[in-house]
SERO-4910 file (N, C-alpha, C, O; in steps of 0.05 Angstrom, whole numbers):
BEGIN
 pado doro    nc1    nc2    nc3   cac1   cac2   cac3    cc1    cc2    cc3    oc1    oc2    oc3
  Ala    A  -1204   2750     82  -1235   2755     79  -1231   2748     49  -1255   2742     46
  Thr    A  -1223   2745     29  -1215   2739      7  -1226   2698      8  -1241   2685     -7
  Asp    A  -1211   2691     29  -1201   2662     28  -1229   2648     40  -1233   2641     63
  Ala    A  -1240   2647     25  -1272   2626     22  -1266   2604     42  -1275   2604     65
  Ile    A  -1254   2590     34  -1259   2557     62  -1246   2560     91  -1251   2548    111
  Thr    A  -1226   2585     84  -1219   2597    117  -1244   2606    127  -1255   2596    147
  Ile    A  -1252   2626    112  -1285   2637    132  -1297   2626    131  -1317   2637    142
  Gln    A  -1306   2598    120  -1321   2582    113  -1331   2568    139  -1352   2569    152
  Lys    A  -1298   2550    141  -1293   2540    165  -1289   2550    191  -1290   2536    211
  Glu    A  -1283   2581    193  -1286   2592    216  -1317   2605    231  -1322   2611    255
  Val    A  -1337   2605    203  -1359   2614    202  -1375   2589    225  -1392   2593    242
  Ser    A  -1363   2566    219  -1370   2548    227  -1372   2534    252  -1389   2521    263
  Arg    A  -1343   2542    257  -1335   2532    275  -1345   2549    295  -1346   2539    317
  Leu    A  -1354   2580    292  -1367   2595    316  -1386   2592    315  -1396   2599    337
  Thr    A  -1409   2580    292  -1436   2572    296  -1435   2544    309  -1455   2532    314
  Asn    A  -1407   2535    315  -1424   2503    310  -1443   2485    294  -1461   2469    300
  Gly    A  -1424   2500    254  -1437   2490    241  -1470   2498    231  -1486   2486    216
  Lys    A  -1471   2517    241  -1501   2532    240  -1502   2544    211  -1519   2543    194
  Met    A  -1469   2558    212  -1473   2591    194  -1489   2611    196  -1511   2605    204
  Ala    A  -1485   2631    193  -1501   2657    189  -1523   2660    180  -1534   2652    160
  Asp    A  -1530   2673    199  -1573   2677    184  -1569   2705    161  -1580   2707    139
  Val    A  -1547   2727    178  -1537   2740    162  -1515   2761    162  -1508   2776    180
  Val    A  -1501   2757    129  -1472   2770    135  -1471   2790    113  -1477   2789     90
  Ile    A  -1461   2808    127  -1463   2834    122  -1435   2849    111  -1419   2858    127
  Asn    A  -1431   2851     90  -1404   2852     75  -1406   2881     72  -1424   2895     63
  Val    A  -1379   2886     81  -1379   2928     69  -1354   2934     65  -1344   2957     63
  Val    A  -1336   2906     63  -1295   2913     60  -1300   2913     24  -1307   2897      7
  Asn    A  -1293   2937     27  -1276   2955     10  -1243   2941    -12  -1222   2951    -19
  Thr    A  -1259   2903    -18  -1227   2896    -27  -1239   2876    -52  -1262   2871    -46
  Glu    A  -1233   2865    -75  -1249   2836    -96  -1247   2821    -74  -1241   2821    -50
  Asp    A  -1257   2803    -96  -1266   2786    -88  -1278   2766    -59  -1274   2741    -57
  Thr    A  -1286   2776    -48  -1300   2771    -25  -1329   2770    -21  -1345   2771     -2
  Glu    A  -1330   2764    -56  -1368   2752    -64  -1371   2727    -45  -1386   2726    -26
  Leu    A  -1353   2706    -52  -1365   2674    -48  -1355   2682    -22  -1375   2687     -8
  Pro    A  -1331   2685     -7  -1338   2675     26  -1349   2684     32  -1352   2677     55
  Ser    A  -1370   2711     25  -1394   2722     51  -1417   2694     35  -1422   2674     48
  Ile    A  -1425   2698     13  -1436   2678      5  -1435   2644     28  -1456   2637     40
  Met    A  -1414   2633     28  -1403   2612     39  -1404   2611     69  -1402   2590     82
  Ala    A  -1408   2639     78  -1417   2629    119  -1429   2642    119  -1423   2664    129
  Ala    A  -1463   2636    105  -1479   2642    101  -1502   2611    110  -1500   2592     93
  Lys    A  -1516   2608    126  -1526   2582    126  -1553   2588     95  -1561   2608     83
  Asp    A  -1560   2554     92  -1587   2561     72  -1609   2584     77  -1622   2591     96
  Arg    A  -1607   2590     52  -1635   2616     56  -1635   2637     81  -1654   2645     95
  Gly    A  -1608   2643     82  -1592   2662     94  -1589   2685     77  -1594   2685     53
  Leu    A  -1577   2711     92  -1581   2735     72  -1556   2747     65  -1543   2750     86
  Val    A  -1540   2756     43  -1525   2770     48  -1523   2796     41  -1537   2804     22
  Tyr    A  -1509   2813     55  -1517   2836     48  -1493   2851     39  -1475   2860     54
  Phe    A  -1494   2854      3  -1464   2868     -4  -1474   2899     -2  -1495   2906    -13
  Phe    A  -1455   2917     15  -1451   2937      9  -1431   2947      6  -1424   2956     28
  Ser    A  -1415   2953    -13  -1387   2953    -32  -1385   2973    -49  -1406   2983    -56
  Met    A  -1361   2982    -59  -1363   2978    -91  -1341   2965   -108  -1335   2967   -132
  Ala    A  -1332   2951    -92  -1306   2924    -91  -1329   2898    -96  -1319   2876    -99
  Thr    A  -1357   2901    -96  -1376   2873   -107  -1374   2878   -131  -1374   2900   -144
  Ser    A  -1374   2852   -139  -1383   2839   -177  -1398   2827   -174  -1396   2803   -174
  Phe    A  -1419   2840   -170  -1456   2816   -171  -1450   2794   -206  -1456   2770   -208
  Thr    A  -1440   2807   -224  -1438   2786   -230  -1421   2757   -219  -1430   2736   -229
  Lys    A  -1400   2754   -202  -1379   2735   -182  -1404   2724   -158  -1410   2700   -157
  Ala    A  -1416   2742   -142  -1437   2736   -130  -1458   2717   -132  -1468   2699   -118
  Ala    A  -1461   2727   -160  -1490   2708   -170  -1473   2689   -189  -1476   2666   -181
  Leu    A  -1463   2691   -203  -1449   2654   -223  -1441   2639   -192  -1445   2616   -187
  Gly    A  -1428   2658   -173  -1405   2640   -152  -1433   2624   -139  -1435   2600   -137
  Ala    A  -1455   2645   -131  -1473   2625   -110  -1491   2600   -134  -1492   2575   -134
  Glu    A  -1497   2613   -145  -1507   2586   -165  -1485   2571   -164  -1486   2556   -145
  Gly    A  -1462   2568   -181  -1431   2546   -179  -1430   2534   -146  -1417   2513   -145
  Ile    A  -1437   2538   -131  -1443   2523   -110  -1458   2511    -99  -1456   2493    -82
  Gly    A  -1482   2524   -111  -1506   2507    -92  -1509   2525    -77  -1510   2512    -57
  Ala    A  -1512   2558    -67  -1515   2564    -46  -1544   2582    -48  -1549   2601    -63
  Asp    A  -1562   2570    -28  -1592   2579    -36  -1591   2604    -17  -1590   2601      7
  Val    A  -1591   2634    -31  -1573   2648    -17  -1595   2682    -18  -1598   2686    -42
  Asp    A  -1605   2696     -8  -1609   2715     -8  -1594   2736     -9  -1583   2745     11
  Met    A  -1593   2748    -34  -1567   2770    -38  -1583   2794    -44  -1600   2792    -62
  Met    A  -1580   2829    -26  -1587   2854    -32  -1563   2865    -26  -1541   2865    -14
  Ile    A  -1581   2878    -43  -1553   2902    -52  -1559   2927    -42  -1579   2940    -50
  Gly    A  -1538   2938    -20  -1544   2966    -11  -1542   2995    -33  -1535   2992    -56
  Asn    A  -1546   3009    -28  -1546   3032    -43  -1537   3054    -29  -1530   3073    -44
  Gly    A  -1536   3058     -5  -1526   3085     11  -1551   3101     22  -1545   3114     41
  Tyr    A  -1580   3104     13  -1596   3122     16  -1612   3106     31  -1610   3081     29
  Ala    A  -1629   3117     47  -1649   3116     77  -1668   3133     74  -1660   3156     70
  His    A  -1701   3129     73  -1712   3158     69  -1704   3164    103  -1702   3146    120
  His    A  -1700   3191    111  -1698   3209    135  -1677   3187    154  -1682   3177    176
  His    A  -1654   3183    138  -1636   3176    153  -1608   3195    162  -1588   3191    176
  Ser    A  -1615   3213    149  -1604   3243    166  -1608   3253    201  -1594   3261    219
  Glu    A  -1639   3245    195  -1649   3257    226  -1644   3221    237  -1644   3216    261
  Ile    A  -1642   3202    219  -1635   3186    254  -1599   3173    257  -1589   3152    266
  Ala    A  -1588   3197    246  -1562   3187    232  -1560   3211    272  -1554   3208    296
  Leu    A  -1569   3228    258  -1570   3248    289  -1582   3242    313  -1571   3250    333
  Asp    A  -1608   3227    314  -1606   3226    338  -1595   3200    346  -1596   3194    370
  Leu    A  -1584   3184    328  -1559   3156    359  -1545   3181    356  -1566   3190    346
  Leu    A  -1531   3199    355  -1524   3211    363  -1525   3220    393  -1510   3214    413
  Arg    A  -1548   3236    390  -1558   3248    405  -1557   3232    439  -1547   3241    459
  Arg    A  -1571   3202    435  -1580   3188    457  -1558   3177    457  -1558   3158    474
  Asn    A  -1537   3180    444  -1515   3158    445  -1489   3169    470  -1471   3153    466
  Pro    A  -1484   3180    482  -1457   3194    490  -1434   3185    477  -1419   3198    463
  Val    A  -1432   3158    485  -1411   3143    471  -1403   3153    436  -1382   3164    428
  Leu    A  -1415   3149    427  -1420   3157    401  -1414   3195    390  -1404   3211    375
  Met    A  -1429   3190    411  -1418   3236    407  -1389   3240    410  -1376   3256    396
  Lys    A  -1377   3218    436  -1356   3224    441  -1328   3229    413  -1311   3246    406
  Ile    A  -1340   3199    405  -1326   3189    392  -1319   3209    354  -1299   3216    340
  Phe    A  -1357   3210    352  -1351   3228    326  -1337   3260    337  -1322   3272    322
  Lys    A  -1342   3266    353  -1336   3290    358  -1298   3292    356  -1283   3305    341
  Glu    A  -1294   3272    376  -1247   3263    376  -1255   3266    355  -1262   3289    352
  Arg    A  -1263   3244    321  -1257   3255    296  -1263   3268    276  -1253   3263    254
  Tyr    A  -1279   3282    279  -1295   3314    262  -1291   3332    279  -1288   3352    264
  Ala    A  -1289   3340    302  -1306   3372    312  -1272   3369    298  -1260   3349    290
  Glu    A  -1262   3407    299  -1243   3421    297  -1220   3417    328  -1199   3429    330
***
């Protein structure tokens, strides 16, 4: 997750050089900003949702390599999030089973 060149090459291979429309970074590891940016196509979206993210590294890194991407920061809150989460569990038996196995007594 921290090797920018390897990530870029692999995403390029998997997308036939098109790169990713959206990159979602949730890894709790430092120095993943540039690999995420390099995986995105021009005008792509990179969504950072990790306490390990350095937004200085992300902004300066994107500028330094000339990457024209939009970057978003997740804050962990969305209106009606609890209702949405419960509805997902109710409507998806597989997800409910996993949830119960992990969190039920």
